[in-house]
C-alpha positions, 0 to 999 in steps of 0.5 A: 247403719250404712245404707245407699245414702251413707258410705265410707271411704278408705285409702292411701295417700301419696306426697312427694317433698321436694326442697329447693332451698339450701343454707348459707352454709351450702348445706341442702336437705333432701327430698322425701317420699311420704304415704299416708292412711285416708279413712272418711265417712259420707252421706247424700241427702238430695242435692247435698253431699257431706264428707269427714276424711282423715288422713294420717301421714307417716312421720317426716325427719329431714338433715341438712347435708353438708356441701362445703368442708368444715361445716357441721352437719346440726339442722334437722326438721322433724313433722308428723303430719295429719289432716282432717278435712270436712267437704260439702257439695251441692249439685244442681 
């Protein structure tokens, strides 16, 4: 049962992945915009507040681009990004 002291939260997360590194071959990775869904539960009791939040980001796949001729593109990064956070705060 959700009362005045308990709550549910939902939302959208956004992260910009910017890659600055380049490989010794001159190959580079591009940048990527990553979106995710956020869901959480929280409760407040007295001066304390507790919150548990899960964020599920979309999968990311980056492949290096070729800057010189004769270099093959075979470097790839795949990632499945998820976060789980527990937050506690105390107000004076």
